[in-house]
N, C-alpha and C positions, 0 to 999 in steps of 0.2 A: 375509612381512616386507618385502619390495620395494614391491609394491605400497600397503602401508600409510606407507611411506615419502613416496612420491610422492601419494597421498591425505592425510596430515597436511601436506606441504608444501605443498600446494592449497591446503587448506583456511586455514593458518597464514597464507599470503601475501593471499589475499582477504581475511580478516579485518583483518589490518594495514592493507591500503589501502583498504578500505570506503569511508569517507566522501570521499575523493579521487577516487576512480574513480566513484563514483557522483555527482561534482559535474562532474567532467570529462564522464561520459557523457550528461549531459543538457543542458551548454553544447554539445557535440559535435553533438548531435543538431540543436539549432536551428542550428548553424555550418554543417550539411552544405546547408542550405537557402539559405545566399548565393549561392553559386555559382552556384546553380538560377535565381535571380532573376537573376542577371547574366547568364546566358546567354540568358535569354528577350527581352532587350532587342533592338531593330530594328537594332543596327550591323552586323551579320554580312553583307556586300553581295555576298563574292562567295567562292570556293573559293580558298582561299589558295595550294593547290599548283599551281593553273594560273597564277598570275600570278608573274611574274618580277620581283626586285627593280628590275633597267633599267627594266622598263615602267612602273614606279608612281613613280621617281625622274623619268622624262622626262614623264609627264603633270602632276604638280605642278610641277615647273619651267616647263612652260608655263601653267600656271593662276595662278602665284603669281608676282612679282617676287623674292620672298625665301622660302626654305624654311628653319627652322631645326632639325627635328629628325623622322624619322617613328619610330614606334614599334608595334610589333606586342605585345597584350596575352594573356594566357593564356587567355582569350575567343575569339583570333582576331579581335578588333574594332582597326581601323587606327585610331590615334591620332597627329596630327601638330599641329605648331605652323608656322605661316605668316604672312607680312605682306603683306597683301591690296594691290589697287592704290589703296587710298585711303588706305593707308598704315597700317591699322590691325592690331594683333595678333589672329589668330585660334589658338583652341587648342580641340582638340575631335576627336570621330569623324570620319573622312571617309571616303569611297568610294574605296578603291585605286584602281579603275581607272577614275573619271571625276575625281578630288581635290574632289567636291563635299562642301561641309560638312554634316554629319548633323546634329550636335548637342553641345553642351558635357558634358562628363565630369561626371555627378553628385557630388555631395559624399558621401563615404562616408556609411552609415545610423547614427545615433548609437546605435541599438539595437544594431546588430549590434557597432559598436565597444565597447559597456557587454560583451557577452557574451563579446568577443574577449577585452578585458583580464580578466575571472574565469577562461576558460579557460586562459588563457596563464600568469598570474600569480596569480591569485586577489586581486589588488589588493594584493599584498604584495611586488611590486616583485623585487628578486633573489630574497628567501627563498622567494616565490612560484613563481618558476620552478623554482627547485630541486628543490620539494616537488611539482609536476607533471612537470619531467623525472622525479625518483626514482618517482613512482606510475606513470608510462608503462612504466619500466623491470619494475615488481612485476608490471604486468599483461601485460607480454611472459611472463614467468617464470610466471604463472598459466596463460597461454595453452599453453606448453610442458609444462607439469607435466599439464596437462589432456588436452592431446593423447597423451602418454604411459599414462595412464590409460585412454583409448580402443582406444589400440592394445594393451594390456595385456587390455581387454577382450574385445577383437575377435580376439586371437590373429595380430596380425602386420599388414602394411601393406595386404597384399591384399584383406583384409576389413576395411579401415579405415572403408570407406560401405557395408560389408553391413547388410543388413536388420537391427534389433532390435524386440524384442517390446515393444510399451506396456504393460508390466506396473504403472508408476506415473509420473502425468504429469510431475511435478518432473525426476524422474530422467532419463523417455525424453526430452523436450526439451529439459533440459539437453545431452544426449549429441548429439542429432540436430541442434539449432542451435550447439552449439560445433563440430559437424564442420564445417558448411557456412560457420561465420563463423570459421574459425580464421586462413585466409590472409590477409581484409583486417583483421582484428584486429590479426595480426602486423605487417603492413604498418603501419598505423597507431602501433603503440608504437614499432618501429623507426625509423618518420621522426619521431616524436615524441621520441624519445630523441635522436636526431641535432642536430632543432633546437635542443634546450636546450642541448646540449654546445655548441654553435655559437654560443651565446648569450652562454657564458662562455669562449669565445677556447680552447677546448679543441685544436683544431685548427691546425696551422701557417699562418701567414698567408704565400700565397704573392705574390711582389714582383715577378712577371715584367712586364715595360714593354716597348713597341714602341721600336726603335733604327732609326730614319730616318735615311739618309743624303743629305741635304738638297742636298748638294756636285752630285749626280749627278741631282738629279729634273728633267725634260725637259718643256718647253709642247707639244713637237711629237713625233709628228703627233695633231692634234685629233682624237677622235672624238666620236661623238654618244653620251650617255647610257646609250641602249638599247643600245648595241654594243659597250659596255664587257664584256669576257668575265667579268670579276668578278661583274659584275650578274647577266648572262646566266645563271648559271649557282646565283643564288640565289633560291630560292621563299621568297614572303614568309612562308610557312608556318615557314621555317625562322629567319626574321628575328626578332631581339629589339628591334633600336634601328639608325637610322642617322642620324650627324649631318653636317651637310652644311656645304660650304666655308665660313668666315665671310667671305672675300675672294675677288678673282680673282686673287689673288696664287700663284702655281705654288707656295708652299709650305703651301697651306692644301689640304686632302685632305678626303674622306669620310670617317668612321670608322663601321666597318659592325660591328655584335655578333652574332654566334649564337649558339646555345646551348653549342656546343665549342667557338669560336675567334673573334678577332676578328682584323680586318684593316683596314688605312689605303690607300685608293685614289686615283691621282692625279686630279684633278678633268678636267683635260686628254686625258691619254691612256690613263686609265683603267687603268694600270699599278698592279699591286700592290705597295705601298713597304714594307710589314711587314705580317709577320703572327705571332700568337701564339696557342697554343692556349691554352683557359681552364682556369684551374685544375681538379683533380680535386675540391676541397671546394668551388668555386663549381658543377659540375654535380652534386654531389650534394644541396648545396642547394637548388638549384631542382627537382631531381626529388622530395625530401623534401617541398617545399611543394605542389607539384602533388599528390603521394601523399597527403598528410596532411590535405589542404583540400578535395581532388576540383575543385579549379580548371579551369575549361576545359572539365570534361566533366558534364553530367547524367548518364549513367549512373553514373558512379563513385562522384560524390555521393551518389545513392540507395544505391548500395551500401555507403557508409559508415553512410548514417543506418539504414539496417537493421541493419548488423553495429553499430552502437552501441547501438541499442534492445536489441539482443539481450543485450549487456554489462547492461543493466539485468535483463533478464529473469534472467541467470546469477545477480547477485547475489541475486535472489529465491529463483528455486529452490535456489542451493546452499545458501542458510540453511533451508530448508525440508526439504530431504534431512539438514542434520546437525540440525535439532532433531528429527527423526523417528529418527535413530539415538540420539541421546541418551536418547530416550523407550523406546528399546528396549535400555537398559543392564540388565547381568546384577546381580542384587541377590539374594543368600541368605539366608535365616532359620535355615538349617541347615548344617553343616559337610560336607564330602564325606564323613568316616568316620562321620557320626552317620546319614546318610544311607539309606534301602533304594532308594529310587527317584532315577536318576541319569537327568537330561536332557541330552544332548549336542547343540548347535546348530552346524549350518554354515548359513552366512546370509551374502552378499554386500552386501546393501543393508540388511539388519535385520528384513525384513518377516517371515521365518522365524520371528525372534525373537520377535513377537508373539504369535504362537500356541503358541511353547513357554514363555512368561510366563503364557499364560491357563491353559495345563493345568497347570503347576507351581502356579498358585494355588489351584485347583480343589482336587487333591491334598492340597495343605494344609489347606484347610478342612476336609477329607473327613477329618482326623487322620492325614496321613503325612506322614513326613518326607523332605523332596525336595531335591537339588542339582541346579543347573542350572550347566551352564559349556560352552565351545567345544570343538567336536571336538579341537582343537589343543591343548587342556589336558588333554587323556586323561592319568589318571594311576590310581595305586591308590585304591579305593572299599573300606573295611574290611568295611561292613555292606552292601556293593549287595545286591541280589535282582532287582530290574528295570532295565533301562537301554533307555531310549526315545531313538533316534538320530532329528533331526529336521532335515534338510538340504534344499537346493536343489543347482543344479546349476550350473556357471558355466560358460560359452563352449558349446565343442563336449565336452561329456560330462565336463568337470574338474571339481574340487573347488571348492568358495568359497576364501575366501582365510583364512579362519579354520579351515578344515577340510583343507587340503593336506598336513598331516602325519601326519593321523590313522593312515591306515594302516600305516604304518611305526612308529607309537605303540603300535599295538594288537597289533604283533608283540613288540615288545621290552617292553611292560609287562604281564606276567603277573597278574593278580588271584589274590587269597587263597581266592576262593570262584568257584564258576560261579554265572551269572544267566541270566535269561531276556531276551531282547532283542526290539525290535519296530522295524521303520525305517519311517519316514512322509517319503515325497519330494514335495518342491514344486517347482514351475516351470510350463512353458507347453507344450502341446501343439505350438504353433508351433514350437519348437525340434528340430531332427532328434533329438537327444539327449536324450530328455524323462526326465528324472529318473535318468539314468545313473550319477551319482553315488552314489546311495543305494542303486540296483543292488549296484554295487562292494561298498557298506559292507556292505551285508546277505549278499553272499558271503562276504566278510574274517570277518565274526562268526560265520557257521556254520563256515567252515575253522578257526576257532579253539576249536570245539568247544563253543558257548554253543549254548543251547537258543532257537530260533526261535518266538516266541508266536505270532506272526502273520506271513502272508507280507506282502512290501513291499506299502504302500499309498501309492499316489500321488495328488497333489492339484493339479489344474488350476488355474492361474489364481487362486490364494488361495481356492478355492472354500470356503465355511462350510462348507455343504451337505456337501461330502466330508469335511471335519474333523469336522463333528458326527458322520459314520457311521462314521467312523474310531475316533472317542472311545467310540462306542457297542460296537464292535465290542472294543474292546481292554480296557474296563472288565469285557465279561463273560468275558473269556479269565484278565484278573487276578483277579476275584474283588471291585473295588469297584465303588462307585456313585457315578459323578461325570456331571455333565452339566456342557458350557461354554457358559454365556450367550453369545447372539451379540453383546450390549452390552459386553463384554470385548475385543472384537475392532474394530479401526478399519479396515474393508473395507466399500468401497460400491460399488455397480454404477456402471460408467463405458461411456462409447460406446453409450448405449441408442438403439436407432432403433425407427419406428415400422413396424408390419406390421398388414395387412388381413387378416381371415380371409375367404378365398375360398370355400371350402366346407368342410364339417365332417359325419362320419358320425357315427351314434347308436351309442354303446358296446353298448346293449343289443341291437342287430343281429348283434352277434357274440358266439360262444359264449366266449370269452376275455374278453370285456368290455374289448376293445380297438376303439379307433376311430381316423379317419385325418381330419388335418388338413391343408388347402391353403392356403397364405398368400403374400401378395405383400407385399414392402417397398414402402414409402409413397415413399419415394426410391431413385434408382440405389445398388445395392450389389453389392460383390464377393462371390461366394460359391461352392462348388461341391460335390457330394453327398462326403458323409464329414466336411463341418463341423459344428460344432456351434451350436444354437440354446440360449442362456441366458437363461431366465426368471426371475421374480422375483415369486412369487404373493403375498406379503406388501408389495411395492414399497419392500421395502428389500435386504440383501445376501443372504437365503436363498436362493442360486442352484440351477436346478434346470436340467441339462444334457440335451439332444436331440441325436440324430445327425440329419441331415437328408439328403434325395436331393432332387437338382435336377430336374425334370422340367419342359419347356417352360416355363424361366424362371420355376418357382414353386416354393416351399420346400414339401415333402412331409414332413408327419413320420405316425409311428404310436404310439399313446401307450396302454398299458393302466391303465385306469381302477381306481386301487386305493382299497378302502374309505374310508379316511382319507389319502390320498396328496395331499399340498398341490399338489403340480404336476400332477399330472394331474387333480385338480379343477378347477384354476384353469382348465386348457386345456379341460376338458370342458365347463364352462359360459360357453364363448363361444361365440357365434351366428354368422351368415354376417353380413359386413360390419363385425363389432365392429373396434376399433382396440385395440391394445395394445403395450404399450415390452417390447425384451427387444434381445438384442444377437448378432452371429454371432461365434463363436471358430473363427478357423482351426484345423484339425485337419490339419495337413499331413503328418502321415505315415499320415493314413488317406485318401489319395486315390488313385482311380485311376491305375494308373502307364500314363504315356506310351510306355512301349518295354517290351514284354515278349513271350515267345513262348508264355508261357500263363501264366492267371490264375485261380485256385481261390477262388471265394467260399463262405465257411461262414459261417452265421447261425440265430439261433433268434428266435424271436417278434417283436418288435418291432424287433428288430435286422436285418430285411430291407428295411427301407425305403432305407436309404443304399445298397444293391444296386441298387434298381429305378432309381435316378437314374446310377447308375453305368454301368448297363447302357445307360441312354439314352444316355449320352455315348460310348458304346463305337463311334464310328465309324469305328475305322479296323479293327474287326471281329476285334481281339486275341483268338482262341479262350477264349472263358471258361466256367467251368463253376461253377453253384451248387448247394451242398447246403444244401439249405433247411429245418429243423426247427420243425414247428409240433404242435399238439396233434390235429388233426383235420383232414380234408377241408372242412370247412367255416371252420375256421382259413384255411386258403389262399384260400376267396374273396376274401378281402382284397387279395389279392396278383394274383391269377390274371390278369386283365385286361391289367396292366402286362408283366408275364411273358411271357404270350402273343405280346403286341406285340415283345417284344425277341427272342424264337424266332423269329417272321416276317420280322424285319430282318435276323437273322444275328449279332444283337449277343450273344446265348445260345447258345452250342454245344449245353450240355446241362444240365436240371433234374434234380437227385435229392431226392426227398421223403422226408421221415422224418416220420411222423405218431406221436408218443408214447401217443395214446390211441386209435389203430386198427390198430396193425400190431404189437403186442405189444409196446410200449415200446421201439419203435424210436428211436434219436437221430444227430445227425448224425455223431459220432463211429463209431458202428457202421458206419456208410456208409463211411467213409473206410477202416476194416479191411477191410472187403469190397472195396474198391478199392484195395487196399494197392499191388500193381504200379503201377496208374496214378499214384498217390500218389508213388510213391518216383522213379517216372520224372519226375514234375512238379520236384520238389525236384532232381532230377539235372540238369534242364536250366534250373534258375534261376528256373523259374516263380514267381510271388508269389502267397504266401496271404493272404486278407484275412479276418478273421475280426471277426464284430459281434454281440453279443448278450449274454447274461447270462455272467458272470465262470465259474460252474459249467461254463458248456459250453466256456469259454475252456480251462479247465483239461482238461478230457475232452481236447479237441481236440490238444491239446499232448503229452497221454499217448500219445494214439494217433499223433501225427506221431513220437513218440520209439519207441514200438514196433514201426513200421514201420521205422525206421531200423535200431535194434538187429536186428532180423531180416535186414537187407541189410549187417550188422555195420560200421556207419558211425555216427558219433557225430553225434547230433540237434544238437548245437552248432555245426556246420559249415554248419547249413541255417536256423541259427536267424532272419540277419537276412532272409530271404525272408518272415518271417511279420509281416504287420501287422496289429494289433489295435484295436479299439473296444470294450471291452468294460468293463461296471458291475456 
């Protein structure tokens, strides 16, 4: 509920101020370049931190018979008004070290004046100023509410800048750019609000003035100007302006203004006659102008320009996300009590709901009554027979916002009749707690005595092919005939890269009809063994995933050619030097451990390839054991050279080979039971188990590990975290 309040507040503020923020952003981007153009003018002649006020005043008094005023602007250009020997008035930019005239101050650009008036008041005078100031305040609130949403998403300040997975272009960059632009935007809005309030005289006026005791002003002893202590202690970088004495009368003095104070100086003795501190409102006003406009700093001007461009992107991406959420709204044809199928959804950004709607429509089209709802709205369903839970996982294994009360509701809301259930988890393998909430839901449903129709099925990165696979399994289990057309899902491949085929073996040369493929990315790419290569055989979003091994900076794949396999057929048709598009998916949970006392690898079939790469990367010589399951010795030939090389280098401690067709149906799980003492010792040491290959083999391995733990009177659950898998 809390996150919903912040989300709706964020959206409402954005919608209510959209037009004004858009206008202010566009004009703000243009105005950010005004101080940059000013800064590149050739009037900065010295480092003003190295030049004292006394030196400059002395130079000017020596060069001109009369000096009226000196001023230092935000660009650190020195302006002056003087009378020359010829009696002419001269005003403009001067060299502060030589008093040489550099040029007249140019007239302000009419274009920038036009844009400035539009930016400040929309040409509506006081009403416009109020609207602009009010929208600055709204933009400030939008920034704060957005920051709160990011904090809730990242689960705290420490993880505010932690990596997020790019699951959706608009949402990803909305969050990423929002984090980096937050401080500049808050500064823009706060300074903008301050300047607006100042224009409406909201702040009290400070009437502090100088109080000079004219009776006590002395003309002796006379000092040279550059010997005045008050002038020696002031660098030009601190100076705002200095007015020179109008005459030689002892009651005329220098009036010096700095950022934080102003003082009057005796023109003969250099004595400070009066000093007043600048009002706080003046200091804040000057600071706000500098921060809001970027005057005097090219770097800050560029930061403001980038932050303002980002505001335009936030407007675009925010509306795209809102539009998608509205598209994914729930509409039901059947009531909850008349439906035999109930689909419950947990989704943070609405993407899972797209899959749920597609399934619901196909079930209804095949003549079934279906009710779709959110997990947090779990209630009684009078005629329910099958429950399908489709949920993503939020943050570190937690429930998405519309599912965070489901587990409690499940306990407190008994149904009148038992039902079967299936849980489908959506997520990204780049997150450590991939689909954890789906696993929690599945466990709770089992504990409540419901019938588990299928084991939890997980879908990485909205893979349509995985969803298609689950629909096929589920349909058979329930006894209905449905398929979900890909056109019903708006999921498109993204971040595609070009890959070149370096080499490919012939499937016919291997008894298992398996071939090896070596690829080279067209451009530099970050990846490692255990990551996944996603290919799109039809050029659309029917994604196929393959675990990869990294050897000598090349991607290695091992693929079994299936008679009607879309992915394997596509890869098998490639030839040396061919180029094709695919993408790498980081599979963080299946990377070789950086630290471990021992590693046990267990794989079968084509699942051996990522281990070849991991062994090649085992430069620390971590004791590593491979349980390799294949059909025959001839099958082993496909990987033999790489494994022998790893053994020779000490990267592979020992290889255990299980050949199901030549050793009387020996599988890797049989070898684990054979080596039960060693396996339990590895578990006890906290060693890492990595499993890659078929789901059937994975289930067998888990059963073997559970049995070994049971033999030692220990619950396998306490070692479960040591197992990393990549099985399909």
